[in-house]
C-alpha positions as CSV (number, residue, x, y, z in Angstrom):
1,M,0.0,0.0,0.0
2,G,2.2,3.0,-0.3
3,N,2.8,5.7,2.3
4,K,-0.4,7.3,3.4
5,A,-0.3,11.0,2.9
6,S,-0.9,13.0,6.0
7,K,-3.4,15.8,5.7
8,V,-1.9,19.1,6.8
9,T,-4.3,21.8,7.7
10,S,-3.1,25.4,7.7
11,V,-4.7,28.1,9.8
12,A,-5.2,31.4,8.0
13,P,-3.8,34.3,10.0
14,V,-6.3,36.5,11.7
15,R,-6.5,39.8,9.9
16,T,-6.5,42.6,12.4
17,R,-7.7,46.1,11.7
18,R,-4.9,48.5,11.0
19,I,-4.8,51.2,13.5
20,D,-2.8,54.2,12.6
21,A,-3.2,57.9,12.0
22,L,-5.2,57.3,8.8
23,S,-7.8,55.2,10.6
24,L,-8.8,57.7,13.2
25,M,-11.9,58.5,11.3
26,N,-13.1,54.9,11.4
27,A,-11.8,54.0,14.9
28,S,-14.0,53.6,17.9
29,K,-13.7,56.0,20.8
30,A,-11.4,53.8,22.8
31,E,-9.1,53.1,19.8
32,R,-8.9,56.8,19.0
33,L,-7.7,57.5,22.5
34,N,-5.0,54.8,22.2
35,I,-3.8,56.1,18.9
36,I,-3.6,59.6,20.2
37,K,-1.6,58.5,23.3
38,R,0.8,56.5,21.1
39,R,1.4,59.4,18.8
40,M,2.0,61.8,21.6
41,S,4.5,59.5,23.3
42,S,6.4,58.5,20.1
43,D,9.5,60.3,18.7
44,T,8.5,63.2,16.6
45,S,11.1,62.2,13.9
46,N,9.2,59.0,13.3
47,R,5.8,60.6,12.9
48,K,4.1,60.6,9.5
49,P,2.9,63.9,8.2
50,R,-0.6,64.5,9.3
51,T,-1.4,66.1,6.0
52,F,-0.7,62.9,4.1
53,L,-3.7,61.6,2.4
54,K,-4.1,59.1,-0.4
55,P,-5.5,60.5,-3.6
56,P,-9.0,59.5,-4.5
57,K,-9.6,56.2,-6.2
58,E,-10.7,58.0,-9.4
59,V,-7.3,59.8,-9.6
60,Q,-5.4,56.5,-9.0
61,I,-7.1,54.9,-11.9
62,L,-7.5,57.8,-14.4
63,G,-4.4,59.8,-13.4
64,P,-4.3,63.6,-12.7
65,P,-6.9,65.8,-14.4
66,K,-6.0,67.1,-17.8
67,P,-6.1,70.9,-18.6
68,L,-9.4,72.1,-19.9
69,T,-9.6,72.5,-23.7
70,V,-13.1,74.0,-23.8
71,A,-13.2,77.6,-25.0
72,E,-13.7,80.2,-22.3
73,D,-16.7,81.8,-24.0
74,K,-18.5,78.4,-24.0
75,L,-17.8,77.9,-20.3
76,F,-18.7,81.4,-19.4
77,P,-21.0,82.7,-22.2
78,K,-21.4,86.4,-22.5
79,E,-24.7,88.0,-21.8
80,V,-26.7,88.3,-25.1
81,H,-29.0,91.2,-25.5
82,S,-31.8,91.3,-28.0
83,S,-34.2,94.1,-28.9
84,E,-38.0,93.7,-29.0
85,Y,-39.8,94.1,-32.3
86,S,-41.0,97.7,-32.5
87,K,-44.7,98.1,-33.3
88,T,-44.2,101.8,-34.0
89,L,-41.4,101.0,-36.5
90,N,-43.5,98.2,-38.0
91,K,-46.2,100.8,-39.0
92,L,-43.5,102.8,-40.8
93,T,-42.0,100.0,-42.8
94,R,-43.2,98.9,-46.2
95,Q,-43.9,95.2,-46.7
96,E,-43.5,95.5,-50.5
97,S,-39.9,96.9,-50.2
98,W,-36.8,94.7,-50.5
99,W,-36.4,94.8,-46.7
100,G,-40.1,94.0,-46.1
101,K,-41.0,94.1,-42.3
102,Y,-37.5,93.2,-41.2
103,Q,-36.0,95.0,-38.2
104,H,-32.4,94.9,-37.1
105,N,-31.3,94.2,-33.5
106,H,-30.4,97.7,-32.2
107,V,-28.0,96.2,-29.6
108,D,-25.7,95.0,-32.3
109,L,-23.2,97.4,-33.9
110,P,-24.1,98.6,-37.4
111,F,-20.4,98.2,-38.4
112,K,-17.1,97.4,-36.9
113,G,-15.7,100.5,-35.0
114,F,-19.1,102.0,-34.5
115,V,-19.4,104.0,-31.2
116,P,-22.5,103.1,-29.3
117,G,-24.8,105.9,-28.2
118,Y,-28.2,107.4,-29.0
119,V,-30.0,108.4,-32.1
120,M,-31.7,111.8,-31.3
121,D,-34.0,114.2,-33.0
122,L,-35.7,117.5,-32.3
123,E,-39.0,118.9,-33.5
124,T,-38.9,122.7,-33.3
125,C,-41.2,125.6,-33.8
126,Y,-41.3,126.9,-37.4
127,T,-39.4,130.2,-37.6
128,N,-40.4,133.1,-39.9
129,D,-37.3,132.7,-41.9
130,A,-37.8,132.3,-45.7
131,G,-36.0,129.5,-47.4
132,F,-34.1,126.5,-45.9
133,N,-31.3,128.3,-44.1
134,I,-33.1,129.2,-40.9
135,N,-31.6,131.0,-38.0
136,K,-31.1,128.3,-35.4
137,M,-30.9,131.0,-32.6
138,K,-34.6,131.6,-33.2
139,S,-35.6,128.0,-32.7
140,Y,-37.8,126.8,-29.8
141,I,-37.9,123.1,-29.0
142,M,-41.3,121.3,-29.2
143,Q,-40.2,117.7,-28.8
144,I,-37.1,115.6,-27.9
145,G,-36.9,112.0,-29.0
146,A,-34.1,109.4,-28.7
147,C,-33.4,105.7,-28.9
148,P,-30.3,103.6,-28.2
149,I,-28.1,102.3,-30.9
150,G,-25.4,99.7,-30.4
151,K,-26.5,99.2,-26.8
152,P,-29.6,98.1,-24.8
153,G,-32.0,100.6,-23.4
154,E,-35.4,102.3,-23.6
155,N,-36.7,105.0,-25.9
156,F,-37.0,108.6,-24.8
157,D,-39.9,110.8,-25.8
158,I,-41.0,114.2,-24.3
159,C,-43.0,117.2,-25.6
160,C,-42.1,120.6,-24.3
161,L,-43.8,123.9,-23.4
162,L,-42.4,127.2,-24.4
163,P,-39.9,128.8,-21.9
164,E,-41.1,131.4,-19.4
165,R,-39.1,134.1,-21.1
166,S,-38.1,134.9,-24.7
167,T,-34.5,134.3,-25.7
168,L,-34.8,137.2,-28.2
169,D,-35.4,140.0,-25.6
170,H,-35.9,138.3,-22.3
171,S,-39.6,139.3,-22.2
172,L,-42.2,137.3,-20.3
173,I,-44.1,134.6,-22.2
174,I,-47.6,134.3,-20.6
175,C,-50.0,131.4,-20.7
176,P,-52.3,131.8,-23.7
177,T,-56.0,132.0,-23.1
178,S,-57.2,132.0,-26.7
179,W,-55.9,131.1,-30.1
180,D,-55.5,134.7,-31.1
181,Q,-53.4,135.4,-28.0
182,F,-51.2,132.4,-28.7
183,K,-50.8,133.4,-32.3
184,A,-49.7,136.9,-31.2
185,T,-47.2,135.3,-28.8
186,L,-45.7,133.2,-31.6
187,N,-45.4,136.2,-33.9
188,R,-43.5,138.1,-31.2
189,L,-41.1,135.1,-30.9
190,E,-40.6,135.2,-34.7
191,Q,-42.4,131.9,-35.2
192,T,-45.0,131.0,-37.8
193,P,-48.2,130.4,-35.8
194,A,-50.1,128.0,-38.1
195,S,-47.1,125.8,-38.9
196,T,-45.9,125.8,-35.3
197,V,-49.3,124.7,-33.8
198,G,-49.7,122.2,-36.6
199,G,-46.3,120.8,-35.5
200,Y,-47.3,120.7,-31.9
201,K,-50.5,118.7,-32.7
202,K,-48.5,116.3,-34.8
203,C,-46.0,115.7,-31.9
204,I,-48.7,114.9,-29.4
205,G,-50.5,112.7,-31.9
206,K,-53.6,114.9,-32.3
207,H,-53.0,116.5,-35.7
208,G,-56.7,116.4,-36.5
209,K,-57.7,118.6,-33.6
210,S,-58.5,122.3,-33.8
211,N,-56.3,125.2,-32.8
212,D,-58.6,126.1,-30.0
213,W,-58.4,122.6,-28.7
214,F,-54.6,122.8,-28.6
215,V,-54.7,126.0,-26.7
216,E,-56.8,124.3,-24.0
217,C,-54.3,121.4,-24.0
218,Y,-51.4,123.9,-23.6
219,K,-53.2,125.7,-20.8
220,A,-53.9,122.5,-18.9
221,S,-50.2,121.6,-18.9
222,W,-49.1,125.1,-18.0
223,H,-51.3,125.2,-14.9
224,F,-50.4,121.7,-13.9
225,W,-46.7,122.7,-13.6
226,R,-47.7,125.7,-11.5
227,E,-49.0,123.3,-8.9
228,N,-46.3,120.6,-9.3
229,K,-42.5,120.6,-9.5
230,I,-40.1,118.0,-10.8
231,S,-37.2,117.3,-8.4
232,V,-36.1,113.8,-9.3
233,F,-34.4,113.2,-12.7
234,K,-32.9,109.7,-12.1
235,D,-34.4,107.0,-14.3
236,P,-35.9,109.6,-16.6
237,V,-38.1,107.3,-18.7
238,A,-39.8,106.0,-15.6
239,E,-40.1,109.5,-14.1
240,I,-41.7,110.8,-17.3
241,A,-44.2,107.9,-17.2
242,K,-45.0,108.6,-13.6
243,W,-45.8,112.2,-14.2
244,K,-48.0,111.3,-17.2
245,N,-50.0,108.9,-15.0
246,K,-50.4,111.6,-12.3
247,Y,-51.7,114.1,-14.9
248,R,-55.5,113.8,-14.6
249,R,-56.5,115.8,-17.6
250,P,-58.2,114.9,-20.9
251,Y,-55.1,116.1,-22.8
252,P,-51.5,115.0,-23.4
253,L,-49.0,116.4,-21.0
254,L,-46.3,118.9,-22.1
255,F,-43.3,119.3,-19.9
256,P,-41.3,122.4,-19.0
257,I,-38.4,122.9,-21.4
258,E,-35.6,123.2,-18.7
259,E,-36.8,119.9,-16.9
260,S,-37.0,118.2,-20.3
261,L,-33.4,119.0,-21.1
262,K,-32.3,117.7,-17.6
263,F,-34.2,114.5,-18.2
264,F,-32.5,114.1,-21.6
265,I,-29.0,114.7,-20.1
266,E,-29.7,112.1,-17.5
267,Y,-31.0,109.7,-20.1
268,C,-27.9,109.6,-22.2
269,K,-25.2,110.2,-19.6
270,D,-24.0,106.6,-19.6
271,A,-23.0,107.0,-23.3
272,P,-22.9,110.7,-24.2
273,V,-22.8,110.0,-27.9
274,W,-25.5,111.4,-30.3
275,Y,-26.4,110.6,-33.9
276,A,-28.6,112.9,-35.8
277,H,-29.2,113.5,-39.5
278,N,-27.7,116.9,-40.4
279,G,-27.0,117.2,-36.7
280,H,-23.9,119.4,-37.2
281,G,-26.0,121.9,-39.0
282,F,-29.2,121.9,-37.0
283,D,-30.0,119.7,-33.9
284,Y,-26.7,120.1,-32.1
285,I,-26.6,123.9,-32.5
286,I,-30.1,124.2,-31.2
287,M,-29.4,121.9,-28.2
288,E,-26.3,123.8,-27.3
289,K,-28.2,127.0,-27.4
290,W,-30.7,125.8,-24.9
291,F,-28.0,124.2,-22.7
292,R,-26.4,127.6,-22.4
293,V,-29.8,129.4,-21.9
294,F,-30.5,127.4,-18.8
295,G,-26.8,127.2,-17.6
296,L,-26.6,123.5,-18.1
297,N,-22.9,122.4,-18.1
298,Q,-23.0,120.5,-21.5
299,T,-21.1,121.2,-24.7
300,L,-21.2,119.5,-28.1
301,D,-18.1,118.2,-29.8
302,C,-18.8,117.4,-33.5
303,K,-17.3,114.1,-34.6
304,V,-17.0,112.2,-37.9
305,Y,-15.6,108.7,-38.7
306,K,-12.1,108.6,-40.2
307,P,-10.7,109.4,-42.7
308,R,-13.0,112.4,-42.9
309,S,-12.6,115.4,-40.6
310,T,-14.9,118.3,-39.6
311,T,-14.8,121.8,-38.3
312,A,-18.6,122.0,-37.6
313,M,-19.7,124.4,-34.9
314,Q,-16.1,125.8,-34.6
315,Y,-17.4,129.2,-35.7
316,L,-19.4,129.4,-32.5
317,R,-16.3,128.9,-30.4
318,N,-13.3,130.6,-32.1
319,R,-14.6,133.9,-33.5
320,R,-14.6,137.1,-31.5
321,E,-18.4,137.5,-31.6
322,G,-21.1,135.0,-30.9
323,P,-23.9,133.8,-33.1
324,K,-24.6,137.4,-34.2
325,Y,-28.1,137.3,-32.9
326,D,-29.5,138.3,-29.5
327,C,-29.9,135.3,-27.3
328,Y,-30.7,135.8,-23.6
329,T,-30.3,133.3,-20.8
330,V,-32.8,132.9,-18.0
331,D,-30.7,135.3,-15.9
332,G,-31.0,138.0,-18.6
333,V,-27.5,137.8,-20.0
334,N,-27.1,138.2,-23.8
335,I,-24.9,135.4,-24.9
336,G,-25.4,136.1,-28.6
337,K,-22.7,138.6,-28.7
338,S,-19.9,136.5,-27.3
339,P,-18.2,133.2,-28.4
340,W,-19.2,129.9,-27.0
341,P,-16.1,128.1,-25.8
342,R,-16.2,124.3,-25.1
343,T,-16.7,123.8,-21.4
344,G,-18.2,121.3,-19.0
345,S,-19.3,117.8,-20.0
346,I,-18.5,116.9,-23.6
347,I,-21.1,115.2,-25.8
348,K,-19.8,113.6,-29.0
349,G,-22.2,114.4,-31.9
350,Y,-22.0,112.4,-35.1
351,D,-23.8,113.5,-38.3
352,T,-25.4,110.6,-40.1
353,M,-25.6,112.5,-43.4
354,K,-21.8,112.7,-43.4
355,M,-21.6,109.0,-42.5
356,F,-23.8,108.0,-45.4
357,K,-21.8,110.1,-47.8
358,S,-18.2,109.4,-46.8
359,H,-18.0,106.1,-44.9
360,E,-16.4,103.4,-47.1
361,W,-19.0,100.8,-46.0
362,S,-22.0,103.0,-46.8
363,R,-24.2,101.9,-49.6
364,Y,-24.6,105.5,-50.5
365,N,-21.0,106.5,-50.5
366,T,-20.6,109.3,-53.0
367,K,-18.1,107.2,-54.9
368,K,-20.8,104.6,-55.4
369,S,-24.1,106.5,-55.5
370,A,-25.5,110.0,-55.9
371,G,-28.0,109.4,-53.1
372,A,-31.7,108.5,-53.1
373,P,-34.3,109.7,-55.6
374,R,-35.9,112.9,-54.5
375,K,-39.5,112.3,-53.3
376,S,-39.9,114.7,-50.4
377,Q,-39.9,117.8,-52.6
378,G,-42.7,116.7,-54.9
379,I,-42.6,116.3,-58.6
380,G,-39.6,117.7,-60.3
381,K,-39.2,119.3,-63.8
382,R,-35.9,118.9,-65.6
383,T,-34.6,121.9,-67.5
384,I,-31.4,122.1,-69.6
385,I,-29.9,125.5,-69.6
386,Q,-27.4,126.4,-72.3
387,T,-24.7,128.7,-71.1
388,E,-23.4,131.7,-73.0
389,L,-20.5,131.6,-75.5
390,G,-21.2,128.0,-76.4
391,G,-20.1,126.6,-73.0
392,P,-21.4,123.3,-71.6
393,S,-25.1,123.0,-70.8
394,K,-26.3,122.9,-67.3
395,T,-29.2,120.7,-65.9
396,V,-31.5,122.2,-63.3
397,Y,-34.4,120.5,-61.6
398,H,-37.4,122.6,-60.5
399,W,-39.4,121.0,-57.7
400,A,-43.0,121.5,-56.5
401,D,-41.9,123.1,-53.2
402,G,-40.1,125.9,-55.1
403,S,-36.6,124.7,-54.7
404,K,-34.0,124.1,-57.4
405,T,-31.3,121.5,-57.5
406,S,-28.7,120.2,-60.0
407,T,-29.5,116.5,-59.4
408,A,-32.5,114.3,-59.1
409,F,-31.0,112.6,-56.0
410,S,-30.5,113.7,-52.5
411,Y,-29.2,112.7,-49.0
412,K,-32.2,114.1,-47.2
413,Q,-33.4,111.8,-44.4
414,Q,-36.9,111.5,-45.8
415,D,-35.6,110.5,-49.3
416,L,-33.2,107.9,-47.9
417,I,-35.9,106.5,-45.7
418,E,-38.3,106.2,-48.5
419,E,-35.7,104.5,-50.7
420,E,-34.9,101.9,-48.0
421,G,-38.5,100.8,-47.6
422,M,-39.9,103.1,-44.8
423,R,-42.5,105.8,-44.7
424,G,-40.5,109.1,-44.6
425,N,-43.4,111.3,-45.6
426,D,-46.1,109.7,-43.5
427,P,-47.9,112.1,-41.1
428,S,-47.2,109.8,-38.2
429,A,-43.5,109.7,-39.1
430,H,-42.8,113.3,-38.3
431,T,-42.6,113.0,-34.5
432,A,-39.2,113.1,-32.9
433,L,-39.2,109.4,-31.7
434,A,-40.6,108.1,-35.0
435,D,-37.8,109.9,-36.8
436,C,-35.3,108.4,-34.4
437,L,-36.6,104.8,-35.0
438,T,-36.6,105.2,-38.8
439,L,-33.1,106.8,-38.8
440,R,-31.7,104.1,-36.6
441,E,-33.1,101.3,-38.8
442,L,-31.8,103.3,-41.8
443,I,-28.2,103.2,-40.4
444,Y,-28.4,99.4,-40.1
445,R,-29.8,99.0,-43.6
446,I,-27.3,101.2,-45.3
447,F,-24.3,99.5,-43.6
448,D,-25.7,96.0,-43.7
449,S,-23.0,93.6,-45.0
450,R,-25.5,91.8,-47.2
451,V,-26.0,94.8,-49.4
452,R,-22.5,96.3,-49.1
453,G,-21.4,95.2,-52.5
454,I,-24.6,96.5,-54.3
455,S,-23.6,100.0,-55.2
456,K,-26.1,101.1,-57.8
457,A,-29.3,102.6,-56.4
458,D,-31.3,101.2,-59.3
459,D,-30.1,97.6,-58.9
460,R,-33.4,96.6,-57.3
461,L,-33.4,93.0,-58.6
462,A,-30.1,92.4,-56.8
463,M,-31.4,94.0,-53.6
464,F,-34.5,91.8,-53.6
465,E,-32.5,88.7,-54.2
466,A,-29.9,89.5,-51.5
467,L,-32.5,90.2,-48.8
468,R,-34.8,87.2,-49.4
469,G,-33.9,85.8,-46.0
470,A,-34.4,89.1,-44.2
471,R,-37.9,89.5,-45.6
472,S,-38.8,86.0,-44.5
473,E,-37.6,86.8,-41.0
474,G,-39.6,90.0,-40.9
475,F,-42.8,88.3,-41.9
476,K,-42.5,86.0,-38.8
477,H,-43.4,89.1,-36.7
478,C,-46.2,90.1,-39.0
479,P,-48.3,87.0,-39.7
480,N,-51.4,89.0,-40.6
481,T,-49.8,91.2,-43.3
482,D,-50.9,90.8,-46.9
483,E,-48.1,88.9,-48.4
484,E,-49.8,88.7,-51.8
485,V,-48.9,92.4,-52.4
486,L,-45.2,91.5,-52.0
487,L,-45.5,88.3,-54.0
488,K,-47.2,90.1,-56.8
489,T,-44.4,92.8,-56.8
490,L,-41.7,90.1,-56.9
491,R,-43.4,88.2,-59.7
492,E,-43.5,91.4,-61.8
493,L,-39.8,91.8,-61.2
494,G,-39.2,88.2,-62.3
495,I,-37.9,87.0,-58.9
496,N,-40.6,84.8,-57.6
């Protein structure tokens, strides 16, 4: 039988729980006490660092974390602002135009390098000057309108009473009690009564009312401000709305001119940059006049985009005499006989007419286009005049409003707006805020990169084709518009 193998049994060693500094967390109360006593009695040179910790199991398996490769703008996205679709501007856009009902986002910049600010416009009383070169020192402000461009913000709109004293001779302007009295006051201020009151009624949206009704409206506002006083100008849009809600009269509220200017200064102080069409020749001069009349520490600095330069309004600052017309402040000082140096807070004023003419990205750059077809001056008659001694002939256009020009195109705001698919001659368009909204949209349309390469003003087929997507986007906001009118126009042009 061979040797019988003996069975040897082995006893597995008993696994004891490791007690050390790392196990303090899981030890019982008695074990913790023993560990602490042992550590306190041991040699300090043999102690393990108490900060020693094993890395997490995930790190042991996957290794140390790798540096992030995600772009910073995706991890921390910038705040995106968008503008609401304007119902007011929607009424002033033409659906049959190449832009249709499309509106640009006014928070975006119209072009690279554009300085954000505010589009502003004034409605003024009609002076008794004949022709187009009116004396700006005679002007009285009826309405101030503004809207942000290249930045978020609310719109500004305020109608103004006449000042308490005339700037011509510092005489008192009393509250009118009848149309005849108001007419006499306007004549004394060198204003045209019928046109001025018509302008006032248009500004407050009541152009169908009578002159006597407007006098009652004016009186109600005049007496309201004898009983109330504006002392808070912070958050001007909300303050103006608050006063309108407080005004318990069956008429629109007109504000005192000095307080209106203070509201406007507060409104645009975060970005003191203005844009106005022909602002260097009209709006900015009038605004600076009234800043100085009321002693408001604001001055206009006329700006243009490079490479063009300008000396606009420098004649008011450098010459020995002032505007050469009597202009009295509220304190009775005649500032019309002295120069107006640049002092106080500086407001940068850009002229959009010069932008459209000279900027290299403008669709109406004078190197590409002669402007928009003249429509605001009525029907024109073309006449060819032969000069004496057999010289070259000269073309002259005679317009229905009595003016004469050498070309059938212009850079007037109304003509440009009409050409770019908006209502420049609509009665509702001639309020300060409506003009600001259409001018702002005009800036975006003229500098839009989609039409930048289309230089000819009569290249309408190319415009309709390039803006097909913009029209589709615009119709999303106007689902009830009659699209058949546009489709019929496009079919006649051979596009759709």
